[in-house]
N, CA, C and O of each residue as an XYZ file, in Angstrom:
544
protein
N     -38.781     72.229     31.590
C     -39.240     73.587     31.795
C     -40.646     73.540     32.383
O     -41.482     72.752     31.942
N     -40.900     74.370     33.363
C     -42.214     74.397     33.998
C     -43.253     75.032     33.082
O     -42.921     75.751     32.140
N     -44.511     74.750     33.378
C     -45.616     75.342     32.615
C     -45.571     76.861     32.716
O     -45.798     77.558     31.727
N     -45.276     77.381     33.918
C     -45.190     78.830     34.122
C     -44.081     79.440     33.271
O     -44.274     80.473     32.630
N     -42.918     78.788     33.274
C     -41.797     79.341     32.508
C     -42.077     79.318     31.014
O     -41.735     80.266     30.307
N     -42.693     78.249     30.524
C     -43.055     78.171     29.102
C     -44.036     79.285     28.741
O     -43.913     79.904     27.684
N     -44.996     79.536     29.606
C     -45.974     80.603     29.355
C     -45.297     81.971     29.364
O     -45.565     82.802     28.496
N     -44.424     82.206     30.336
C     -43.695     83.479     30.404
C     -42.820     83.681     29.172
O     -42.767     84.778     28.616
N     -42.134     82.622     28.747
C     -41.283     82.721     27.563
C     -42.116     83.086     26.331
O     -41.688     83.896     25.508
N     -43.300     82.492     26.207
C     -44.188     82.796     25.089
C     -44.587     84.267     25.101
O     -44.540     84.930     24.065
N     -44.974     84.774     26.248
C     -45.415     86.170     26.333
C     -44.255     87.126     26.072
O     -44.443     88.153     25.419
N     -43.072     86.811     26.564
C     -41.901     87.648     26.246
C     -41.650     87.663     24.735
O     -41.279     88.698     24.181
N     -41.849     86.524     24.067
C     -41.693     86.468     22.613
C     -42.754     87.312     21.916
O     -42.458     87.983     20.928
N     -43.986     87.287     22.419
C     -45.061     88.124     21.864
C     -44.671     89.603     21.962
O     -44.818     90.353     20.997
N     -44.180     90.012     23.116
C     -43.771     91.415     23.311
C     -42.635     91.768     22.358
O     -42.640     92.849     21.769
N     -41.671     90.882     22.200
C     -40.552     91.143     21.296
C     -41.043     91.300     19.855
O     -40.567     92.178     19.135
N     -41.978     90.467     19.430
C     -42.534     90.586     18.078
C     -43.301     91.894     17.919
O     -43.197     92.558     16.887
N     -44.068     92.264     18.939
C     -44.810     93.532     18.902
C     -43.833     94.689     18.755
O     -43.985     95.519     17.859
N     -42.849     94.750     19.612
C     -41.897     95.860     19.561
C     -41.049     95.847     18.296
O     -40.576     96.897     17.860
N     -40.850     94.668     17.699
C     -40.058     94.557     16.479
C     -40.874     94.636     15.202
O     -40.330     94.483     14.109
N     -42.174     94.874     15.329
C     -43.083     94.953     14.176
C     -43.002     93.686     13.334
O     -43.014     93.743     12.104
N     -42.920     92.539     14.010
C     -42.781     91.247     13.353
C     -44.138     90.546     13.315
O     -44.443     89.719     14.175
N     -44.947     90.882     12.313
C     -46.294     90.320     12.204
C     -46.251     88.802     12.002
O     -47.073     88.086     12.574
N     -45.321     88.308     11.213
C     -45.232     86.868     10.953
C     -44.868     86.119     12.242
O     -45.459     85.086     12.551
N     -43.897     86.644     12.984
C     -43.513     86.020     14.248
C     -44.641     86.078     15.262
O     -44.876     85.117     15.994
N     -45.343     87.215     15.307
C     -46.474     87.382     16.214
C     -47.546     86.351     15.888
O     -48.078     85.689     16.779
N     -47.856     86.223     14.608
C     -48.895     85.272     14.171
C     -48.539     83.847     14.575
O     -49.414     83.082     14.979
N     -47.265     83.486     14.472
C     -46.828     82.135     14.806
C     -47.020     81.822     16.290
O     -47.063     80.653     16.674
N     -47.135     82.847     17.118
C     -47.303     82.656     18.556
C     -48.772     82.576     18.980
O     -49.069     82.457     20.169
N     -49.690     82.640     18.011
C     -51.130     82.593     18.302
C     -51.738     81.300     17.782
O     -51.371     80.827     16.707
N     -52.665     80.728     18.538
C     -53.458     79.600     18.049
C     -54.364     80.100     16.929
O     -54.746     81.270     16.909
N     -54.706     79.213     15.999
C     -55.584     79.596     14.895
C     -56.919     80.129     15.406
O     -57.460     81.085     14.850
N     -57.449     79.518     16.460
C     -58.743     79.941     17.009
C     -58.570     80.892     18.201
O     -59.384     80.908     19.124
N     -57.522     81.660     18.158
C     -57.231     82.682     19.157
C     -58.455     83.581     19.354
O     -59.212     83.823     18.414
N     -58.639     84.068     20.575
C     -59.741     84.985     20.867
C     -59.231     86.096     21.778
O     -58.512     85.839     22.744
N     -59.608     87.326     21.462
C     -59.218     88.475     22.282
C     -60.460     89.227     22.738
O     -61.389     89.461     21.965
N     -60.451     89.598     24.011
C     -61.476     90.480     24.556
C     -60.787     91.744     25.050
O     -59.748     91.686     25.708
N     -61.380     92.877     24.722
C     -60.890     94.162     25.203
C     -62.038     94.814     25.960
O     -63.116     95.031     25.407
N     -61.800     95.117     27.203
C     -62.822     95.718     28.064
C     -64.122     94.924     28.026
O     -65.209     95.500     28.043
N     -64.003     93.586     27.974
C     -65.162     92.712     28.043
C     -65.856     92.441     26.731
O     -66.890     91.773     26.714
N     -65.314     92.943     25.616
C     -65.935     92.727     24.305
C     -64.964     91.972     23.400
O     -63.782     92.311     23.332
N     -65.459     90.958     22.710
C     -64.619     90.213     21.778
C     -64.233     91.131     20.625
O     -65.090     91.720     19.965
N     -62.925     91.242     20.396
C     -62.418     92.085     19.309
C     -61.725     91.277     18.221
O     -61.522     91.768     17.111
N     -61.366     90.046     18.539
C     -60.759     89.160     17.543
C     -61.136     87.725     17.892
O     -60.967     87.287     19.030
N     -61.644     87.005     16.909
C     -62.020     85.613     17.149
C     -61.159     84.650     16.340
O     -61.478     83.468     16.218
N     -60.065     85.172     15.790
C     -59.085     84.314     15.123
C     -57.758     85.078     15.044
O     -57.713     86.291     15.247
N     -56.706     84.363     14.752
C     -55.360     84.940     14.763
C     -55.178     86.019     13.696
O     -54.533     87.035     13.955
N     -55.735     85.815     12.506
C     -55.536     86.788     11.429
C     -56.167     88.140     11.770
O     -55.599     89.187     11.459
N     -57.337     88.118     12.408
C     -57.995     89.366     12.814
C     -57.134     90.110     13.824
O     -57.023     91.335     13.770
N     -56.527     89.374     14.740
C     -55.662     90.008     15.740
C     -54.433     90.630     15.095
O     -54.063     91.755     15.433
N     -53.800     89.926     14.182
C     -52.604     90.452     13.524
C     -52.954     91.680     12.687
O     -52.174     92.631     12.639
N     -54.107     91.677     12.031
C     -54.542     92.844     11.257
C     -54.778     94.045     12.176
O     -54.425     95.172     11.831
N     -55.373     93.802     13.340
C     -55.597     94.892     14.300
C     -54.267     95.446     14.804
O     -54.118     96.655     14.976
N     -53.315     94.568     15.037
C     -52.001     95.003     15.487
C     -51.315     95.845     14.410
O     -50.671     96.845     14.729
N     -51.444     95.459     13.154
C     -50.860     96.232     12.052
C     -51.470     97.635     11.990
O     -50.766     98.606     11.713
N     -52.773     97.741     12.246
C     -53.415     99.064     12.265
C     -52.864     99.913     13.415
O     -52.666    101.118     13.262
N     -52.618     99.275     14.570
C     -52.053     99.985     15.719
C     -50.647    100.482     15.386
O     -50.300    101.624     15.688
N     -49.833     99.613     14.758
C     -48.483    100.024     14.362
C     -48.536    101.186     13.384
O     -47.679    102.068     13.436
N     -49.527    101.209     12.486
C     -49.664    102.311     11.526
C     -50.099    103.597     12.223
O     -49.753    104.689     11.773
N     -50.853    103.479     13.315
C     -51.333    104.652     14.044
C     -50.260    105.259     14.940
O     -50.320    106.441     15.279
N     -49.287    104.450     15.318
C     -48.205    104.912     16.203
C     -46.948    104.140     15.820
O     -46.592    103.158     16.470
N     -46.284    104.589     14.766
C     -45.180    103.817     14.184
C     -44.001    103.635     15.131
O     -43.186    102.735     14.931
N     -43.899    104.471     16.154
C     -42.780    104.348     17.099
C     -43.179    103.713     18.428
O     -42.374    103.682     19.359
N     -44.401    103.211     18.530
C     -44.887    102.693     19.813
C     -44.024    101.525     20.300
O     -43.623    100.659     19.523
N     -43.756    101.528     21.593
C     -43.005    100.461     22.239
C     -43.736    100.042     23.502
O     -44.230    100.884     24.252
N     -43.801     98.738     23.734
C     -44.427     98.188     24.922
C     -43.333     97.893     25.940
O     -42.375     97.181     25.640
N     -43.473     98.434     27.132
C     -42.546     98.166     28.223
C     -43.290     97.386     29.303
O     -44.400     97.749     29.692
N     -42.677     96.331     29.771
C     -43.274     95.499     30.807
C     -43.033     96.141     32.165
O     -41.893     96.412     32.543
N     -44.116     96.379     32.894
C     -44.022     96.902     34.262
C     -44.011     95.763     35.279
O     -43.322     95.843     36.296
N     -44.770     94.709     35.007
C     -44.800     93.529     35.875
C     -45.325     92.362     35.043
O     -46.162     92.538     34.157
N     -44.820     91.170     35.346
C     -45.280     89.973     34.641
C     -45.142     88.790     35.597
O     -44.133     88.635     36.286
N     -46.184     87.965     35.618
C     -46.102     86.746     36.421
C     -47.072     85.718     35.864
O     -48.045     86.048     35.186
N     -46.776     84.459     36.173
C     -47.591     83.361     35.650
C     -48.062     82.455     36.776
O     -47.361     82.224     37.761
N     -49.269     81.955     36.594
C     -49.819     80.891     37.422
C     -50.264     79.812     36.444
O     -51.233     79.977     35.703
N     -49.537     78.718     36.463
C     -49.721     77.650     35.484
C     -49.627     78.244     34.074
O     -48.568     78.742     33.692
N     -50.712     78.199     33.296
C     -50.646     78.674     31.916
C     -51.261     80.062     31.722
O     -51.459     80.493     30.586
N     -51.561     80.760     32.809
C     -52.096     82.122     32.715
C     -51.010     83.119     33.092
O     -50.375     83.006     34.141
N     -50.811     84.093     32.216
C     -49.804     85.131     32.444
C     -50.512     86.466     32.599
O     -51.362     86.830     31.786
N     -50.156     87.186     33.646
C     -50.646     88.546     33.838
C     -49.521     89.492     33.459
O     -48.409     89.395     33.977
N     -49.821     90.398     32.558
C     -48.846     91.358     32.045
C     -49.359     92.765     32.313
O     -50.375     93.181     31.757
N     -48.646     93.498     33.174
C     -48.938     94.917     33.385
C     -47.878     95.677     32.611
O     -46.688     95.388     32.736
N     -48.299     96.647     31.812
C     -47.386     97.281     30.868
C     -47.761     98.736     30.636
O     -48.794     99.216     31.101
N     -46.899     99.417     29.906
C     -47.274    100.706     29.354
C     -46.725    100.795     27.934
O     -45.659    100.266     27.619
N     -47.485    101.477     27.099
C     -47.091    101.733     25.718
C     -46.735    103.210     25.614
O     -47.453    104.068     26.127
N     -45.638    103.496     24.956
C     -45.215    104.881     24.745
C     -45.008    105.065     23.250
O     -44.330    104.265     22.605
N     -45.595    106.123     22.701
C     -45.439    106.360     21.277
C     -45.979    107.714     20.866
O     -46.281    108.567     21.700
N     -46.092    107.890     19.564
C     -46.608    109.117     18.968
C     -47.710    108.742     17.991
O     -47.542    107.832     17.180
N     -48.821    109.431     18.065
C     -49.930    109.170     17.143
C     -49.632    109.847     15.803
O     -49.998    111.000     15.579
N     -48.956    109.101     14.913
C     -48.550    109.657     13.623
C     -49.294    109.035     12.442
O     -48.882    109.180     11.292
N     -50.388    108.345     12.739
C     -51.226    107.764     11.693
C     -52.661    107.710     12.180
O     -52.917    107.925     13.364
N     -53.606    107.425     11.284
C     -55.014    107.362     11.683
C     -55.241    106.341     12.791
O     -54.637    105.268     12.797
N     -56.122    106.691     13.729
C     -56.434    105.807     14.852
C     -57.942    105.816     15.063
O     -58.537    106.857     15.341
N     -58.549    104.646     14.927
C     -59.992    104.487     15.131
C     -60.800    105.486     14.298
O     -61.764    106.081     14.780
N     -60.390    105.656     13.047
C     -61.113    106.552     12.146
C     -60.804    108.029     12.326
O     -61.398    108.870     11.651
N     -59.894    108.356     13.218
C     -59.518    109.759     13.445
C     -58.144    110.017     12.833
O     -57.285    109.135     12.847
N     -57.933    111.210     12.301
C     -56.621    111.510     11.725
C     -55.538    111.587     12.807
O     -55.827    111.785     13.987
N     -54.313    111.428     12.381
C     -53.174    111.520     13.296
C     -53.141    112.888     13.962
O     -53.471    113.905     13.351
N     -52.737    112.891     15.226
C     -52.615    114.157     15.966
C     -51.173    114.622     16.073
O     -50.917    115.800     16.322
N     -50.231    113.708     15.888
C     -48.824    114.033     16.073
C     -48.423    114.122     17.535
O     -47.286    114.477     17.847
N     -49.344    113.804     18.431
C     -49.086    113.933     19.874
C     -48.507    112.651     20.456
O     -48.877    111.549     20.051
N     -47.590    112.810     21.416
C     -47.069    111.645     22.121
C     -48.097    111.152     23.141
O     -48.981    111.898     23.563
N     -47.964    109.892     23.523
C     -48.884    109.325     24.522
C     -48.178    108.242     25.320
O     -47.164    107.683     24.902
N     -48.745    107.971     26.470
C     -48.378    106.811     27.285
C     -49.692    106.150     27.656
O     -50.574    106.792     28.226
N     -49.827    104.880     27.336
C     -51.042    104.127     27.612
C     -50.700    102.998     28.573
O     -49.856    102.154     28.271
N     -51.352    102.981     29.727
C     -51.138    101.928     30.717
C     -52.204    100.855     30.551
O     -53.364    101.157     30.270
N     -51.800     99.595     30.728
C     -52.758     98.518     30.576
C     -52.345     97.262     31.308
O     -51.252     97.157     31.863
N     -53.265     96.315     31.287
C     -53.041     95.010     31.900
C     -53.725     93.979     31.006
O     -54.870     94.158     30.592
N     -53.012     92.911     30.720
C     -53.547     91.838     29.889
C     -53.312     90.507     30.586
O     -52.248     90.267     31.156
N     -54.313     89.653     30.530
C     -54.176     88.279     30.996
C     -54.147     87.416     29.744
O     -55.032     87.517     28.895
N     -53.139     86.575     29.630
C     -52.963     85.727     28.457
C     -53.012     84.262     28.860
O     -52.348     83.852     29.812
N     -53.796     83.478     28.138
C     -53.834     82.035     28.335
C     -52.920     81.402     27.292
O     -53.139     81.551     26.089
N     -51.899     80.699     27.759
C     -50.916     80.086     26.873
C     -51.087     78.571     26.934
O     -51.021     77.965     28.003
N     -51.309     77.973     25.764
C     -51.452     76.523     25.653
C     -50.498     76.043     24.571
O     -50.502     76.565     23.456
N     -49.683     75.050     24.901
C     -48.710     74.502     23.950
C     -47.804     75.593     23.376
O     -47.502     75.609     22.183
N     -47.381     76.500     24.253
C     -46.415     77.557     23.907
C     -46.934     78.580     22.905
O     -46.155     79.275     22.254
N     -48.271     78.668     22.787
C     -48.885     79.694     21.944
C     -50.068     80.291     22.688
O     -50.674     79.639     23.538
N     -50.390     81.533     22.362
C     -51.474     82.241     23.047
C     -52.807     81.802     22.457
O     -53.025     81.859     21.247
N     -53.684     81.364     23.340
C     -55.017     80.899     22.950
C     -56.058     82.003     23.124
O     -56.958     82.163     22.300
N     -55.914     82.774     24.230
C     -56.935     83.774     24.562
C     -56.298     84.891     25.376
O     -55.379     84.659     26.161
N     -56.803     86.116     25.176
C     -56.351     87.250     25.989
C     -57.546     88.071     26.442
O     -58.585     88.134     25.784
N     -57.352     88.696     27.591
C     -58.318     89.648     28.137
C     -57.529     90.925     28.413
O     -56.610     90.920     29.231
N     -57.882     92.023     27.733
C     -57.127     93.279     27.848
C     -57.970     94.366     28.492
O     -59.173     94.491     28.265
N     -57.271     95.144     29.304
C     -57.869     96.318     29.929
C     -56.824     97.422     29.874
O     -55.657     97.193     30.191
N     -57.242     98.618     29.472
C     -56.283     99.719     29.393
C     -56.983    101.038     29.672
O     -58.211    101.122     29.690
N     -56.189    102.041     29.885
C     -56.700    103.378     30.149
C     -57.010    104.083     28.831
O     -56.332    105.036     28.447
N     -58.038    103.602     28.152
C     -58.409    104.155     26.845
C     -58.813    105.624     26.960
O     -58.466    106.428     26.094
N     -59.532    105.979     28.006
C     -59.919    107.380     28.184
C     -58.676    108.260     28.318
O     -58.610    109.339     27.731
N     -57.705    107.801     29.084
C     -56.458    108.556     29.231
C     -55.753    108.741     27.896
O     -55.200    109.808     27.628
N     -55.768    107.706     27.052
C     -55.169    107.816     25.725
C     -55.857    108.905     24.916
O     -55.197    109.782     24.359
N     -57.191    108.851     24.851
C     -57.931    109.835     24.064
C     -57.737    111.250     24.603
O     -57.688    112.207     23.831
N     -57.628    111.386     25.915
C     -57.366    112.703     26.505
C     -56.008    113.226     26.057
O     -55.875    114.395     25.696
N     -55.000    112.359     26.080
C     -53.666    112.778     25.660
C     -53.638    113.194     24.187
O     -52.867    114.069     23.794
N     -54.480    112.564     23.391
C     -54.522    112.866     21.962
C     -55.472    114.015     21.645
O     -55.604    114.416     20.489
N     -56.132    114.543     22.669
C     -57.041    115.667     22.475
C     -58.367    115.302     21.869
O     -59.056    116.159     21.317
N     -58.744    114.022     21.963
C     -59.980    113.557     21.343
C     -61.082    113.281     22.352
O     -62.175    112.868     21.964
N     -60.823    113.499     23.638
C     -61.854    113.223     24.662
C     -62.309    114.501     25.294
O     -63.168    114.482     26.175
């Protein structure tokens, strides 16, 4: 299997765990010293912090689903363009649930080493999300 295919398979597994609310499976796909940056700021410097953040997201939008719009790999780097569709039915970033539906578009670059994610860089239309929820 090529390095690109192994990386793509890993990212598809990450998406499946996210959509299936499988925190244990998601955690198994991350290196212990995993690091995440969102809009240029480190938001998780280990796997447990990332899984906890994901659990909070699932609680804020219990029906959220990630759909892949485009995905491609160059060696061990995967670019994932996606959209999330869900309903804000739980607290989000300290704000109460709005009950409003949303679509959030984003792009993430994932570094995959030894079939697990080592690092991610995420960018999304956060302003658009807050506008849809009536908070901007």
